[in-house]
C-alpha positions in Angstrom: 0.0 0.0 -0.1 2.9 2.4 0.9 4.6 1.7 -2.4 1.1 2.6 -4.3 0.8 5.7 -2.7 4.6 6.7 -3.2 4.1 6.0 -7.2 0.7 8.0 -7.1 2.1 11.0 -5.3 5.5 11.3 -7.4 3.1 10.5 -10.6 0.9 13.4 -9.6 4.0 15.9 -8.7 5.5 14.8 -12.5 2.1 15.5 -14.2 2.1 19.0 -12.4 5.3 19.9 -13.3 5.1 18.4 -17.0 1.9 20.6 -17.4 2.9 23.9 -15.8 6.3 23.7 -17.8 4.4 23.5 -21.0 1.9 26.2 -20.1 4.3 28.6 -19.0 7.2 27.8 -21.1 10.1 29.1 -19.0 13.0 28.4 -21.6 10.7 29.6 -24.6 11.8 26.5 -26.7 9.4 25.4 -29.7 10.2 22.7 -32.1 8.0 22.8 -35.3 6.7 19.3 -35.9 4.8 19.7 -39.3 3.1 22.4 -41.5 -0.5 21.9 -43.1 -0.6 23.4 -46.8 -3.6 23.5 -49.0 -3.5 22.9 -52.5 -2.4 26.3 -53.4 0.8 25.7 -51.4 -0.3 28.1 -48.7 0.4 27.1 -45.2 -2.6 27.0 -43.1 -1.5 25.4 -39.8 1.6 25.0 -38.1 2.0 22.4 -35.0 5.1 22.8 -32.4 5.9 21.1 -29.7 7.4 22.8 -26.0 9.7 20.9 -24.4 9.9 22.7 -21.4 7.9 20.5 -19.4 9.4 17.7 -20.3 13.0 19.1 -19.3 11.4 20.3 -15.9 10.1 16.8 -15.3 13.6 15.4 -16.2 15.6 17.5 -14.2 13.0 17.1 -11.0 13.4 13.4 -11.6 17.4 13.6 -11.7 17.3 15.7 -8.2 14.9 12.9 -6.7 17.4 9.9 -8.0 20.2 12.5 -6.3 18.7 12.5 -2.9 17.5 9.0 -3.2 21.2 8.2 -3.7 22.4 10.5 -1.0 20.0 8.9 1.6 20.8 5.4 0.4 17.7 4.4 -0.6 18.4 4.2 -4.1 18.0 0.4 -4.8 14.5 0.5 -2.9 12.9 3.7 -4.6 14.6 4.4 -7.7 12.5 1.7 -9.5 9.4 3.4 -8.2 10.4 7.0 -9.0 11.3 5.7 -12.6 7.8 4.0 -12.9 6.1 7.2 -11.8 8.2 9.3 -14.3 7.3 6.9 -17.2 3.6 6.8 -16.3 3.7 10.8 -16.3 5.2 11.1 -19.4 2.8 8.6 -21.1 -0.2 10.3 -19.7 1.3 13.9 -20.5 1.7 12.6 -24.1 -1.8 11.4 -24.0 -3.3 14.5 -22.9 -1.1 16.4 -25.5 0.5 18.5 -23.1 3.2 20.6 -24.8 1.6 20.2 -28.3 0.5 23.8 -29.8 -1.3 24.4 -33.1 -1.3 27.5 -35.0 -4.1 28.5 -37.3 -2.7 30.9 -39.9 -4.9 32.7 -42.3 
């Protein structure tokens, strides 16, 4: 039961960090993914990915791993922290956090 709560709380923290970084965009990074064009070759929509939330989530993950290493709980807690990170990343991508579509007219 304790491990389940541990995973859930870390998952919730990772999702909140991913969402906050995606919406606030503190590093102002944007990766252009695709353009949607019409038959007369004018660009109508541009799709971007903002990796700021993902970067912040990974930095927080490395901070947690470092703290677990320093407190000698690495072998017990690191697999559960990694599982929470992977679940949060998968749910964040499923919720399309960080993806932006701009319509150009």
